[in-house]
N, C-alpha and C positions, 0 to 999 in steps of 0.2 A: 204179464210181459208178451208181445207176441211177435213171430218172425214176421219180418217186411220183406215183400219183394219189389225192390225198387226199379227193376229193368223196365217196366211198364211206363215210368214216369219219362221215358228220355225225350219224350215230343214236347214236355212240359218245361225242358229247359232250354232257356233264352239265351245265355251268355255264358261263354266259358274263356279266359282268357290266360294267357301263360306267364308264370310269372316265378321267383324262386328260387332257390339253389337247388341243384339237380347233382347227383352223385352215387356211387357205393360202390361196393367190393365187384371187380372185375371176374367176369365168368364166361367160359370158353363158349365160343358162338355154337350153337346147337343148330341140329338140323330141324328144318320148317315144321311148325305145329298149328294150333290153332283152336277155335271154336266155332260152333254157330248155334242159333239158337232155337227154344224147342217146346214141346208142349204134349199132352194128352192126359189122360186120365186112367182108374183103375177100373172103368165100366169095363164091359164085356167088348172083345172084340169086334168089329161092323162086318169082318171078311176073314175067311179063313184059308183062301186059295188065294195066290198074286199071280202076277202076270208071267206071260211064258218066258223060260229061260231054257239056254241050251244045255248039254250034257254035263257042262261045269257049272252049272249054276248063274250064268252070266247073261247078260241083255245083248244086244247087239246095238249097232246105230251109233249112237254118241256116247257109250258106256268109255270112261275113261280108263278102265285096265283093259280093253279089246281095243288094239291098235287098228283103224280103218284102213282100206287100201288107199295107197297114193294116189291123191288127188280129190279124196274125199272131204266136204267140205270141213273145216277146221284142222284138218291135217295139216304138220309143219314140214313137208317134204319140199316146199317152195323154197325153203333157204338154202343157201350156199350156192345159188344159181341153179337150182333144180326147177324146172317149171310145173306147174299143176297140170292135170291133165285135161282133157276136152276144152270144153267151153269154161271152165273154173281160171279165177284170176288169183294173184297172188296178193292179200292183204293183210300187211303188218307181219307179213313172216308167214301165214299159213293161207290156206286154200280156202278162198270165197267164191261167192257164185257170182255168175254173170247175168241168171235170169231166175225167177220163182221155180223155173222146171228144175234147178241145180239143188233145190233146198227140198230134205224129207220132210215128212209129216206134214205136209199142205203150208209150208212154211212161205214167208214173202223175202224176196230178195230187196233190200234196202241197203243202198250204198256197199254192195259187195259184201253184205251179210245177211244169212239168213235169221229171220226174225219169226218165231214160232211161239203161237199161244197153247201152252199147256194146259192151262183149266182157268175156266171165267166163272163169274157168278159165285164166287168164292168170300162173301161178307165178314169183314174183321180179318182179312189173310194176313199173317203175321206169325209166327216166324217163320223160318226157311232153313232146311238143311239138303245138300247134295254128297252124294256117296259115291257117285261113279256109275251105277246102275239105275239109279232112282233120284227122284227129287220130293222131298216130303215139305209138308208147312201144316200151319194150324190155323183154324177157322175162331174166333174167339166166342163166348157167349153173349158178350154186349150186345153184339150184331146178328147173331143167330143161334141156334143150337148148337154149342160147341162141338169140334170135332177135329180129327186129325186126319190128313188124306196123302197119298202117294200115287206119284206116277213113275213109270218107267221110261227111262230115256230112249227107248227103241220107239217110242211113238205109241205105246197102250194106252189105254183109257184111264183116266186117274181113279183112283177107289179110296173110300174112306176105311182107316185102319181102325179108329176110334170114334164113337159117338157119344154125346153127353160128356156132363162134367161143368166145370167152371171155365175151362179155357186154356189155350196153350200158352205159356210162357216160354221156353227155352228149348230147341229139340238140336241135337247131335247125333250123327249116325257111322256106324263102322260099315263092313261090307253086307252084312246081314240082318241087321238091329237096329231100330230107332228107337233112341232114348230120350224122355221128356221130364220137364218139370211141370207138373198139372195138379189140377183140383185146387187152385188158390181161390181164396174168399174174400173178396173186398170187404173191409168193415171199418172204415172211416180211415184214420192215421197208418193202418198197417194190413196187414192179411194172416191169416191162417197158415200153418205151413203147409206147404205144397209137397206131392207125394213125388219121389225119382220113381220113374217106372221104365220098363222097355217094354217092346213087342216086336216080333218078328216082320222084318219088311214084305215078307211073302203073305203075310197074315197070320193069326192066331191069337192064344191068349196073352194078355197084359200080365204082366209080372211088376208088382210092387218091389222096390228094391230098398226103400226107405219111406218112412212118414214123416220124416223130420228134414225136407229138401229146404230149398232156398230160392236162389235167384237165376243169374246165369249159369251155363254148364261148360263145361269143357271136357275133352276124351282123349285117351290114349289107347295104346294097345292093351293095357290091364285094368285101368282104373276110369272111372267118372269123376269129376270135380264140380264144386259148385261153391257159390256164395251164398252168404246168410247172415241178415242183421235183425236187430231186436230193437222194438221201438215200443215205447209206453203209451198209454192211453193220452196222455198230453204233449204226443209227439216230440217227445225228449229220446235220442238214441244212447244207448248203453253201448253200442259196439256192435262189430261185425266179425263174422268168423268165414274159413275159407277150409270146407272140407274134401275128403277124400274118400271113397268108397269102391272096391272092388267089382267089377263089371259082371260078375256072376253073382254079385251078393256078399253080404258077410255085416261086418260093425263099422259103422263112418267112423273116421279119423279125422281129427281136427288139426291142421297144418300150422294154422295161423289165426290168433284172435288180435281185434285190433279195437281199442278203445274207442269212445266218443263216434266213430267213422261208421257209415254205410260200407258194405262192401259190393262193388257192383260187376262190372264185366270181368271176365278171366277167360286165362290161355294158356296153355302148356305147350313145352317142347321138351327136348329129351333130358333136361336137366332141373328145371324149374318150372314153377307156378307163379304166373303173374295175374294180378288184378288191379282194379282201380278203386280208389275210395271217396268218399263224397261226404262232407260234415255241414249238414243245413245250420245247425246251432253255432258253427265256425264262420259265418259268411260265406257259405257253399265252398269253403276251401277242399281242394283235392289234391290227390297224391296217387302215383304210380309206384307198386310194390311188387316184392317177389318172394319166395321161401323156395328152398328145395324141393324135390318132388317127396323126398321122404320124411320131409320135415326139417327143423333146423332153426336158424338164424334168420329173422324176417329183414330183410333190405329195405330200405324206402330210396327207389331209383329218382324221384322226383318229386318235389310239392309243388302245388299251384295256388296261386292266389284265389283262383274263381274255380267252380267246377260244377258238375262232375265230368271228368272226362269217359266218355262213354265209345262203343263200338271199337274195343281193343283188338287188334290183331297182332302177331308176331310171326315175321317173316325175314329171312337172310340177315339174321343177329342185331335185328333191331324190333322195336315195338312201335306200333301205329295205332293213333286214336284221333277221333272225332271231336273238335273244339266248335265252337258255334262259328268260326271264321274260315277255319282252314281244318284239315288233317295235319296233324303234328306228329314227331317220330324223335326216339332217344334210343340209343344202344342199349342192349339187353343187359349191359354191364355197367350202364350209367353213364351221365355225361351232360353234355349240353341238350337242350329242347330245341329242335329245328321246325319251325311252320312250313309247310311246302306250298303254301299259298294257291290252294285247291278251290276255295271259296267253300260254303256251308256242303257238309255233307251229313245226309240223314243216316247212313249206314255205309260200311265200308268192308272190304275184302281184299285179299292179297294173293299172289302165285308166286313163283322164284322170280319172277322180274319185274312185277307191276302192280300198282295200285288201283283198285276199283272200287267208285263209290256211286250210291243214288243221291240225287239232289231232289227233295221234295219239293222246294220251292220252284225251281224253275223247270221241272219235270225232265231231266235229263240223267243219263247213265253215263258216267266218265271213266278214264283211263289216263294213266301217268305212271312213267316209270319209277322203280322203288326210289331209288336216289332224288327223285325230284326230276322237274324239266316240263316242258310244254302239256299240258291237259288236251286230251283228245275226246271229243264227243262220239261216243258209240251209239247212242239213239236219244232223241228227244222227242216228246209229247205225250209222257206218259205223267202219273205222279208215285213213281219209285219208292218204296219202303225198306224191305229187307232186301239182301243181295247176297250172291254165294258164287263161286266160280268153281269150275273143274278144269281137266286138261283141255278141254277144247273150247269150252262155252262159259257166257255170264249170264247167271238167273237174276230174276226179281220179283218180287211182288208188287202190285199195283192196286191204289185204292180207286182206281178208275175201272169200274165193272168186276172187282175182285178179281183180278188175272195174277197168273202165274205165268212168266215170259220167259223164252231163253234165245240169246243171240251168238251166233255160228259164224264165222270164227271170233274168239274174243278180242 
């Protein structure tokens, strides 16, 4: 038996339709949480010293935890009738550029927003994680020697954190540390178990937290969570698990075991862990599940006739995920599944008010209110893949030139 990492199969999914009954025990609406995707390896760190920080260890400029002066690009001071300073214009409630001279970091002003190329020439660039002071991404070994890179949001040069290994699969970050699932080895029907490891974002040694890792990752203040599935050489799934581990290391704890299904994407909030299931031998039947953070009763929030649901995010008391034809949503306590009519989404992200998604088919980066509404095209002309947001900006990776991009204001 071998552990399978299904997350890299996402682009092979060609259909996902809604069906079935949805329900579950009502839970109190939590504060926001979520996951980002990861990668890395237990190889030696490629850099031991990071980008310049101030006395508090923070970067300047676009750092989400450092409030810019009123009028800086991305600042929301133009809400409530307050104008932006100088030549800046109010764009969707935040200060935007009038000319490229308004954009720090050599950005280009396009339709009132600053477009910045953070990195280029990054083959196989996926996944992506943003933590408020830096953006990190993985380059996969299928396209080049595998590596994990990071760049400070104040405009400093990108640098590699990890080089070597098999490739990145999922990345999540807190204020100081990047966590990843890496060193997976493709072997036909499944994969060898990847390691869950950590590395300081300023550079330093890689720490292996466990050698029994899995697929997608999520993080909160104290634990890291992941999904893992087991597959035979014949390609039959014997089930999936949801596991947590203290960020400082220790013994992994299995929170849930699901028979027959693969466990796919995973997110957390202040009360629960949520994940998506996929069952190839069940005609691609999918499901959205949850379990308390400390373990306990597993709740099926929704079953789907076709799957898998992927790119799961949690925000504002609801779960969102990508289906082939649209982004769909369900309350975290269960209920009706609603299609938001967004069109195809390759990857999705969310903040307290809006959804953001990448459409690799038509090359757009899009935005709409969490409750639904008219989509807004933020950018077109790329082939976006992974996507992430912070307080001021939206970020995406592109297969065109292997770029990592930032657009402000979001």
